[in-house]
N, C-alpha and C positions, 0 to 999 in steps of 0.2 A: 094243481097249484097254479098259482095264476102267473100271468107273465111278468109280472112286477118281483115276483118271489125269487124268478128263478135270477133274471137280471143284475137283483141282488145278489146273488148264490157266486155267482159267474164272474162279479165282479171283487168282490171277497178275493176269490182264486189271484185273479191279475193281481194284485196288488200284493198278494203273498211272492206271486212268481215274478216279479217287476225286478228289472237287471237292479237297480240299487239296493236289493236284499240278497247280502251275499249268505242266503244259507241254504243248504243240501238240501233238495230233498228226500224222503224216508223212502228207505228201502223194502220191496217187498217182502223178497228172497231171493237166496243168494245164487240160483241160477239167473237169475234173470238181473244180479249190477257184479257179474264177471268184469273185473277190469283189463281194457287191454291196452299194452306200451306200441305204441306206433315214433318208430326212430322218428326224429326230425333231419330230415337229409340237408335243409338248407345251411343246420349247424352244426354236421359235421367235416371233417378232414378228410377226405375221399384220398387223398396221396397215401397220408399216414395210414388208412386203413386197410390199404393195398401191400403197402410194404410192411405192415405185421401179420398179413397172412400168407405173405411169399417168403422175403430176405428176411424180417423181422424172427419169421421160427425157424430159419437155418441157421442162424445165428447163436438161437440157445441150441439148439442141438447138436453146434459145437464147442457148446462154451468150453467143454474139457479137456480142447488142446489148445484154449488159447493162453497165450503170458500171462501172468497174472498183470503185470507192463499194463498189456494189450488190452489187455481188459480194464485197469483205470481207467485207460485215455476213450475206451468208449462210451464208460458211464462218462465222463467230464462232456464229453462230444453230445452225446443223449441230452444232459441238462442242459446243454448250450442250445443245443435247438428243439427244446420242449418235445425228445422220442422218450422219456423215460414214462410217458402214460400204459395206463393198462387197460382201460375202455377204448373201445371201438367205435361203441353204437352213442348216439345223443337222442336224448328225449327230451330236449329242452337247452333254451336259449340262456347261456351262460345272463347273472346277472349285467347289468351295467354298474360302472364304477362311479357311486354317489362324486355328488361336486357336492364343493361345499359352499356356502354362500359364500364366506366371507375365508379368503385365502389363509393361509398360515402364517407368511412373512407378517401380515397386518398385527398380528399376538408375541411375535418373537422379533427383538432389533435383528440387525443385518450381521452378518460377520464381520469385525472389525478389520480381517486380512480382506474383504472380499470391498466393502466402499471405504475407503480410506474418510473421516471425515475432519473437517477443518472448522473448528469453532471463531465463532465472527466476536473480535476481537472488543472490548467492549472498553467505549468510549466516553470519559467524563462530561458530563455537558456542562458543569461547574469548574473555576478554577479551586483548586488545593490551596495557596495560600496567595494573598492579596496582600502589599506593603503601599504605605506613602510615598509617594513621587512630587514632594511638592515644587513649583517652583519649573518644576521640568517644559522646556521649550518647545510651544506648539507650531513649528518650521519642519514642514514636509521633507525641506532638503535637505538636512541634517541626521546625524547616525549615531546617538546619542547610548547606543545602548551595546551591551558584548561581556560574552559570556566564554573565561579563559577553560584552558587546557588544565590547569589548577584548579576549576571547579569553583574558581573564586567568579563574580558577579560583578561588572564596572558600569554605572548609569552617573551621567554626568545635568546635575539639578542647577541647569545655567552655571553660576560660574565655579561651583562645587563637585567633584568627583569621589564621591562614595565605593563603595566596594562593601560586599555580601560576601560572607562567605556561605556558601550551600553546606558544606561539611557542619556548622555547628550551628549557624545561622545569628552567626556575630557581624558587626556592620562597622566599618572605623571608615576615615575621611581621608581619602590621600591628599588634594592639595584643592586650594581653594585659589582662584585667577580673576581679581577683581576685575573692572571694565578700563580700568587705567594700565594694567599689567597687561595689557592682550584679551583679555574676557569679552563674552563670554565661552564657555567649551562650546564647542560645534560638535566636534566626531572625538569617539575613544574608541581604539581596538588595541586587544593582547595581541602577544608576538605569541610564535608557535611554540615556549616554552613556558605558557603562562606563567611567567615570572615578569616580563617585560609587559609595557604598556604605554601606547603611543596617545598622545590628546593633541588633539588641531584644535585652534584658539581664533578668534575673530580676525585676529592680528596678522593672521595669515604665518606664523608661527607656530610650527609640531614640536613639544615636548617629548620627550624618552625617560621615561622611570622606572627605577626597581622597585616593584613595591612591597620585597622581603628586607627594604633596609630604607621602605618610604625616601627613599633618597631621589632625586633629580641627575639623569646622566647627564644628558646636551639637549642644546633647542638647533633645530634642522629651518635656516632662515635663509633667506634670499633667492626662492625657489617664487614663491607668492603671490603676488601684487596685493589680492585679500582675503576672505576667509576660507579653512579649510574644513569644506564641511565632508567630504570622506575619505576612510585610509585602506586600505588592506595588506596585508605582510605575503612577501614571498623568502622563506627562509629568511635572512640577513637583508634583504629587498624590501623597504617601506615605501609604496608609492601610495601618494596624495594625489588625490581633488580639487579644484579649488573654486570659489567663484569667477574668477577670471576663465576658466576652461582649459586651464593646461591639464596636463596630468604626468606627474613627473615622478619617476625614479630613483632613490637612492639609499643606497650602499648606509647603513651608520655604525658599521665598522672603521670609514674614512674620513678624514676632518671634511676632504671636499664632497661633498653627499650626494651633491645631487650627477651620477653619471646617464639618464638619458631622460629627454622630454618626449612628451606622445603629441603631437598637435591636432586638434579634426573637431571638437567643442569649442562652440563662440559661443555658451553659456554656459551656467557654472554646473559642475562634473557632481553628479549628486548620488551614484550609487556604480563602487566598485568592488569585482569580483575576480582572485584567482582561478585558474581551473588546475587538477589535478598533473594538465599537462602543458601547465606552464602557458598557456591563455589567458591575455586580460579580456576580460569585459567592462567597460565603459558605457555609465547612462548618464545623460545631462537634459537639465530642462531646455534643449534645444530640441526636445523629442526626441533624438537621436538615440546610435545604439551601436557601438566600436567590438569590433576586437582584434585583440592587439595579439603581433608574436613579439617575444624578446627578444628574435634573432634580426628583428625587424624597426625596434627601435633607435638602435645610431646611425640609421642606411641615411643620406644627405638630399634623398628621393625625395617630392613632396608630399608622395603618397606614401604616409608609413604603416597605416593601417590593413589590417586583410578582411576585414567587414565594414563595407560603413550601411548600415540597416536601418532603414526609412516607416518602417512597418508602423511605430507608434504614431498617434498624434497629441501627446499627451508626455510630458517629465518621465525620463525612465531614470526610475532610482533602487525598485523592488529588481535586484539579479540572484539566480541561485543555478551554480553548476550542478547537471544532476552527479548521484554520489556511483552509481551502476554503470553508465553510459556516461564516458570521457567525453563526447563532442557534444552533448546535448547538454544548450543552455535555454534556461527557464526566465524571462523576464515582464515586468508586467508593469502597467502605464498608468500614468495621475487622473483625474478629477475629467480631461476631457476624451478617455481613451478608454478604463474601465476595463481594460483586455489583458488576459496572462497570453503568450507565446511563448511558442517554444522552436529552437532556431536551431541546425545541422552546423556547427560549427567549422568543420571543414568546409563546405557548399556555400555558407551563408544564407541557404534555403528555411524557409517559410515551413516549421511541419506541422505547425496548426494551430490554431488562434478560438479563447475564449473570451466573450463577454460576460466578463461576472457582474455587469450593475452598478459598479460602485467604485470607488477608488481604490486604487493596487499600492499598499502603503510597502508590504515587504513579500518575500516569498521563502520559503527555507524545504527542504526536500528530507523526507524521511529516511533516515543511514539503514534503516532493516527492513522499509516491504516501498512498493512501488505508491508512493502517495505526495501527495505538493501540499503543502500548508499555505494559505495567505492571508496577510493580513488588510483591513479595508477600511476606509471612511466611511463617508456621504453614503448613504442615510442609516446601517443599521449596527456600520463600529463592529463588527465581527471575524472573527477570524472563520476560514471555510476549508475544510480538507476532501481534497480532491484525489481520486483513484487515478492513477496513471499508466497506462494510456489514456480512457474512457474519458475520464476527467469527469466523473459521475461523483455527483457530492456526497460526501458519507457522514461527513456532520459539521451541522455550524455552531460554534463556542457565542457565546452572548457574553454579555458585563460589562464591560467599558460603554462609557455615555457619552467616549467622544472617537474622535479616529485615532486608529490602531497605528500608530505612527513607525511605531520599531519592535520588531524580534528578532530573539538570538535563544541558542540552543545547548542543553546542559553537554558536556564531554562525554557522554555516554549515549548521548542522541535519545533522549525519553522526557525530555518535559524540554516545556518551549516557557518561555521569561517573554511577555509583552508589556509595551508601557504606551502609556495613551494620552492621550494631552488633558486631560479625565483627572491626571494625577496622581494616580493607580499605578503599581507595576503588580500584576500577577501571573503567577504559573501554573502551565494546566499540562496534567500527564496524557499530552493526549495523542503520543506515539508507541506507549505502552511500554513492556519490559519486553526484548527482543530475546527469542527462543536461542536458548545453550548449544541445543547441536543444530542454528543455524548459523554461522558463522556470516557479520556483515562481508556485503559484496567488496570488493578492493576496486578499485579503479588501477590500469597499467602504470604509472607513477604514482609514488610516494609524494606529495605536494611540500612536507617539510619534515626530508628522513634526516638530512644532517643541518640541522639548524646548528649557528654558530652562535656564539656568547657573545654579547653584546659589551662594545668597553669603549 
C-alpha cells in the first residue's frame, strides 16, 4: 500500500473522530466497555453527606419515639434547609437555569396594584365652538368678557352687552348704551351670586343690573373722572379701577357707595383681582403691580399698599390668584415685557419669571390641576397651557387670527372662553373634566361665602 493510500485512510478516520462529530465509537465487547461511575467532588455537599452518614442515620433510628408534632416540625425544617434529599453522591453538575432572552414582564402588563398608571389627559387642539363677536373693541386695557356662576356668559360688543346662556345656547341682549349716554362699555363683571352684573362705562360711571328681570338697579358715579376699565367683586364690595389711576371700593348696599380708595397708580388701572384671603391685586399701565390689604384701605398713611412690585417693564393687565396656594399670585406683562411672573403675596418676593415671547393678555388657573393658561397677542395669538411649577408647555391652542385679549372660565372650571380682536368668541375644552374622586383643593377662606343680596 503506497503512502498516499495510507494517508487517505488515516485522514478519513480523523474526520470521523473529530471533535465536532457527536458520534459514539462502536463497542467491541462487553468487558472492554464496562461503565465506571466517578462522583463529582465539586458538585457534592460534604456537610450534608457527613450529616446523613452520622446524625441523619440516628434520627431515622429514633423515629419511633418522636412525637407526631416534632416529626412534622422536622419535616418542615428539612424542606426549608433542603435537607430532605436521599442521594449523597453526585455524578454530574446540575443543569444551569435557562435564561430567557426576553423577560416575561415584556409579554405581560404590570399589575395595577404595583405600578399605578396615570393616563395623560387629552387636550383638544381646536376649539369646540366659535361665535361671532362683531364690533368688539380692540383695546388691551379693557375687560369685556366674564362668565358668571349661573352659567351665563356676558360679553360687551362696543355699546351693547350680550348674554349667552351656556345651558341652552340662547343669546339675549341686556342693554345698549350709546356714546351720548356714556358708552361704549369698557368692562363687565358678574357678582358672585350669578344674578347681578356690573357694567363699567367710558364716562366713568358703573351700572348694576339684575339680568333675571332685565332691570337696572343703580348707577355708581362720582368716584372716577375717566373710563372704568376693570372691575372685581368681593362679596357686596365692588372694586373699580379707572383710567385716572384710582382703585375704589364701592359698597353697593348703601347710598354713599364709596367707602375706600387706594392710591398708588398714576396711569390707567387695567387689572383687578381679589384673593380668597381678601387681598387685592391691581395692575396698571404704569408697569406697576400692587398688592393691597383691605384693612389698610381706610388708613390715612400715605403708603396704603402692602407691596409695590416693579418687576414688569410693560402694562400689567393679566392677574390670577392661585386656587391651591392662597398667597401665590401670577401676573403677565404687555408687549414690552412678555413675562409671566409668580409672586409671594406675603413677602412680595418674585418666585419665578418666564419669558413667553409675546404679549400676555390674560391668565387663568386650572381649578383641578396645577396648570396655568395664558392668552397672548403678537405674534402667534395663541393660548398656552403651562404645567406649574415647572412651567413646561403642555399645549398651544391656535385659531384666533388676532391678539386674544380676554379669557374667562366656566363655573365648573372645564371650559375656557376666549375673545379676540378678530371678532370671534371661541370655547376651548382645555382643562378637561375633573375626576369625581378628586375634589378640587380649597383655599383657607371662601371668597364669597356670605354674599348679601344687592338692593
